[in-house]
C-alpha positions, 0 to 999 in steps of 0.5 A, spaced: 454 438 522 452 443 526 454 450 523 454 456 528 449 461 527 451 467 525 446 472 527 449 473 534 456 475 531 452 480 527 448 482 533 455 483 537 458 485 531 453 492 530 453 493 537 461 494 537 460 499 531 455 503 535 460 503 542 465 505 537 462 511 533 457 513 538 459 513 545 467 512 543 468 507 547 473 502 544 474 498 550 467 495 550 467 496 543 473 491 543 470 486 547 463 486 543 468 484 537 472 479 540 465 476 543 462 476 535 469 472 533 468 468 539 460 466 537 463 465 529 470 464 528 469 466 521 467 473 522 471 477 518 468 484 519 469 484 526 477 482 525 477 488 520 473 493 525 478 490 531 484 492 526 482 498 523 480 502 529 487 500 533 484 495 538 490 491 538 496 489 543 502 489 538 504 490 530 504 482 530 497 482 532 494 487 527 497 483 522 494 477 524 487 480 525 488 483 519 490 477 515 484 473 518 479 478 515 483 477 508 483 470 508 475 469 511 473 473 505 478 474 499 473 477 494 474 484 500 478 490 496 478 493 503 481 487 507 486 485 501 488 492 501 488 493 508 492 487 509 498 489 505 498 496 509 498 492 516 505 489 513 507 495 511 506 498 518 509 492 521 515 493 517 514 486 514 516 488 507 518 481 504 511 479 506 508 485 503 510 485 496 506 478 494 500 482 497 501 488 493 502 483 487 496 480 487 492 487 488 496 489 482 493 483 479 487 484 481 486 491 481 490 494 475 488 500 475 490 503 481 497 507 481 497 507 488 499 500 489 505 501 483 507 506 488 507 502 494 510 496 490 515 500 487 517 502 495 517 495 497 521 492 492 527 498 493 526 497 501 527 490 500 533 491 495 530 489 488 531 496 484 531 493 478 524 490 479 522 497 481 524 500 475 521 495 471 514 496 475 514 503 474 515 502 466 509 498 467 505 503 470 507 508 466 505 504 460 498 503 462 497 510 466 502 515 462 506 519 466 504 520 473 509 526 477 510 522 484 512 515 480 516 518 475 520 521 479 520 515 484 523 512 477 528 518 476 531 517 483 531 509 483 535 510 476 540 515 480 541 510 485 542 504 481 548 509 477 542 509 470 544 517 470 543 517 461 536 513 463 535 518 469 536 524 464 532 521 458 526 521 464 527 528 466 528 530 458 521 527 457 518 531 463 521 537 461 517 536 454 511 535 457 510 540 461 515 545 458 513 551 463 513 548 470 520 551 472 521 545 477 521 540 470 527 545 468 531 544 475 531 537 476 534 536 469 539 541 470 541 537 476 541 530 473 545 534 467 550 535 473 550 529 475 552 526 469 558 532 469 554 536 463 556 542 466 554 547 460 548 543 459 546 544 467 
């Protein structure tokens, strides 16, 4: 069988990059990337450049382009991550959840993936999964302020005030001279109707 020669695609892709970065001509760059894809429909970098530089007509087209780049090169961390980001941007939260789950499986040392997946669980009305995920992140990384704050907020939202208080106490013990930690604990005591402790 005849296979497409990838060299013309590389040339059109490179010319597209030059048009985008040197002259700032996105219209010309889009045509060059499209030509690279026309010559080799499996040329993942051209799909990625189209979506990462905003050369798409709609969020749906962005998802399609990012998904195509990812499926053509599943080992590429940037394509994988960008596909998840594009799904979030398009409001496709249910479809983004498994993408971020697989990102955590492949790159378990990235705290930001835990944060985004927890937010997606919250958006898709799965707060228990979000809390469990944040517990897992805490076991792996220790206390990270952003993740701890998310976890406390989710515990309050799911009416697990006592657990939120325990979390806030641990935060105060870890940073006793941080006034904000004491304010958070005081607020939680107030929510728990423990006014004297508040």
